[in-house]
LOPA-915242 format. One line per 8 residues: number of its first residue (from 0); their letters; for each residue x, y, z of C-alpha. Coordinates in nm, 4 decimals. Each point is the difference from the previous one (the first is absolute). Last residue first. Layout:
<atoms>
NUM = a = X,Y,Z ~ ...;
</atoms>
This chain:
<atoms>
136 = ksihlkkg = 8.0114,-3.1129,-8.3618 ~ -0.1384,-0.3370,-0.1042 ~ -0.1471,-0.2013,0.2849 ~ -0.3282,0.1823,0.0453 ~ -0.1927,-0.2877,0.1578 ~ -0.3488,-0.0453,-0.1454 ~ 0.0492,-0.3437,-0.1590 ~ 0.1627,-0.1360,0.3162;
128 = aaeaeeas = -0.2916,0.1268,0.2107 ~ -0.2437,-0.1890,-0.2243 ~ 0.2052,-0.3168,0.0431 ~ 0.0053,0.0480,0.3774 ~ -0.3774,0.0547,0.0142 ~ -0.0524,-0.3255,-0.1862 ~ 0.2374,-0.1784,0.2391 ~ -0.2121,0.1117,0.2939;
120 = yivdsikl = -0.0168,0.2345,0.3020 ~ 0.2999,0.2256,-0.0549 ~ 0.1119,0.2588,0.2551 ~ 0.1722,0.2566,-0.2161 ~ 0.3052,0.2226,-0.0405 ~ 0.1059,0.2717,-0.2431 ~ 0.3090,0.1833,-0.1247 ~ 0.2321,-0.1168,0.2736;
112 = mmgekeme = 0.3524,0.1262,-0.0572 ~ 0.2435,-0.2589,0.1376 ~ 0.2696,0.1403,0.2287 ~ 0.0680,-0.3223,0.1915 ~ -0.1840,0.1316,0.3061 ~ -0.2877,0.0886,-0.2361 ~ -0.0564,-0.3681,-0.0761 ~ -0.0092,-0.0948,0.3687;
104 = kmlnklsk = -0.2430,0.2856,0.0781 ~ -0.2241,-0.1013,-0.2911 ~ -0.0177,-0.3538,0.1337 ~ -0.0913,0.1286,0.3473 ~ -0.2767,0.2216,-0.1408 ~ -0.1306,-0.2913,-0.2064 ~ -0.0063,-0.2185,0.3104 ~ -0.1983,0.2711,0.1805;
96 = ssafgkkr = -0.2434,0.0066,-0.2905 ~ -0.0334,-0.3781,0.0155 ~ -0.0760,-0.0027,0.3731 ~ -0.3373,-0.1736,0.0207 ~ 0.0685,-0.3376,-0.1505 ~ 0.1629,-0.0668,-0.3322 ~ -0.0246,0.2290,-0.3027 ~ 0.3023,-0.0482,-0.2274;
88 = vfaysrkg = 0.2386,0.2886,0.0510 ~ 0.1418,0.2115,-0.2784 ~ 0.2895,0.2418,-0.0356 ~ 0.0948,0.1622,-0.3316 ~ 0.3407,0.1332,-0.0940 ~ 0.2137,0.2556,-0.1784 ~ 0.3639,-0.0647,0.0789 ~ 0.1779,0.3028,0.1510;
80 = slmgsnkl = 0.2136,-0.2047,0.2386 ~ -0.0315,-0.3677,-0.0780 ~ 0.3655,-0.0933,-0.0561 ~ 0.0369,-0.3715,0.0602 ~ -0.2284,-0.2640,0.1452 ~ 0.1604,-0.0477,0.3411 ~ -0.1815,0.2702,0.1984 ~ -0.3282,-0.0799,-0.1778;
72 = yasiresi = 0.0243,-0.3679,0.0903 ~ 0.0793,0.0673,0.3666 ~ -0.2922,0.2421,0.0332 ~ -0.2389,-0.2428,-0.1664 ~ 0.1243,-0.2987,0.1975 ~ -0.1217,0.1637,0.3208 ~ -0.3506,-0.1029,-0.1087 ~ -0.2766,0.2547,0.0421;
64 = rgsflsvs = -0.1712,0.1111,0.3178 ~ -0.3350,0.1745,-0.0137 ~ -0.1362,-0.2200,0.2713 ~ -0.3498,-0.1475,0.0158 ~ -0.0115,-0.2767,-0.2584 ~ 0.3665,-0.0958,0.0153 ~ 0.3132,0.0455,-0.2139 ~ -0.1825,0.2570,-0.2104;
56 = stgvaiyq = 0.0267,-0.0367,-0.3762 ~ 0.2759,0.0578,-0.2534 ~ 0.0819,0.2030,-0.3080 ~ 0.2846,0.1914,-0.1594 ~ -0.0230,0.1596,-0.3451 ~ 0.3246,0.1271,-0.1518 ~ 0.0471,0.2311,-0.2996 ~ 0.3181,0.0708,-0.2001;
48 = ygtlkkdt = 0.1563,-0.3376,0.0697 ~ 0.3742,-0.0646,-0.0279 ~ 0.0734,0.0614,0.3696 ~ -0.2462,-0.2634,0.1217 ~ 0.2507,-0.2714,0.0915 ~ -0.1169,-0.3605,0.0446 ~ 0.1963,-0.1762,0.2763 ~ -0.3007,-0.0635,0.2246;
40 = dtegnild = -0.2050,-0.1777,-0.2650 ~ -0.1792,-0.2214,0.2560 ~ -0.1779,0.2464,0.2307 ~ -0.0100,0.2914,-0.2426 ~ -0.1822,-0.2059,-0.2623 ~ 0.0725,0.1973,-0.3153 ~ -0.2296,0.0489,-0.3014 ~ 0.1867,0.1687,-0.2838;
32 = vihngqai = -0.1876,0.2371,-0.2312 ~ 0.1155,0.1400,-0.3350 ~ -0.2455,0.2783,-0.0819 ~ -0.2367,0.0115,-0.2954 ~ -0.2903,0.1506,0.2013 ~ -0.1645,-0.3424,0.0127 ~ 0.3014,-0.1126,0.2023 ~ -0.1144,0.2190,0.2913;
24 = gralaeat = -0.3355,-0.1777,0.0199 ~ 0.1599,-0.3431,-0.0175 ~ 0.2507,0.0977,0.2719 ~ -0.2864,0.1152,0.2249 ~ -0.1758,-0.3332,-0.0558 ~ 0.3163,-0.1918,0.0915 ~ 0.0488,0.2167,0.3103 ~ -0.3598,-0.0631,0.1119;
16 = kkvesngt = 0.0345,-0.3730,-0.0538 ~ 0.3237,0.0031,0.2021 ~ -0.1637,0.2012,0.2806 ~ -0.2938,-0.2416,0.0094 ~ 0.2318,-0.2724,0.1321 ~ 0.0117,0.1742,0.3388 ~ 0.2642,-0.1425,0.2327 ~ 0.2323,0.2999,-0.0191;
8 = qfyvvavr = -0.0420,0.0097,-0.3800 ~ 0.2652,0.2630,-0.0737 ~ -0.0266,0.1454,-0.3493 ~ 0.2312,0.1842,-0.2366 ~ -0.1411,0.1248,-0.3305 ~ 0.2976,0.1289,-0.1969 ~ -0.0483,0.2275,-0.3021 ~ 0.2299,0.0576,-0.2944;
0 = m = -0.1269,0.2757,-0.2263;
</atoms>
């Protein structure tokens, strides 16, 4: 299956490392994985992917806010309604679970079907999560 791993760094370079590790884990299941930087690859459409993983981190240490770019990117990335998806947030500060909730809300607004979501603490954990994802129907 074609899988997109879309990440938004929002000032946290660990998000990219986490997304790369997640992509490696998913690829071990014989899936075609594209790593997409949502902040720079703004014209990339996600319609052709069967599974989409979206990740970010909190904008600040204490708030659960996420970047406004995520909502704008998802609105402009093609037909997402009914796409099976995975949400992840790289642990940063004290409000990571609130950030994950906000990310999930943005994804669900576009009609994406969230199968699972995680707060990820390390690249190793991300790779293990990628191996365990049930991507095939």
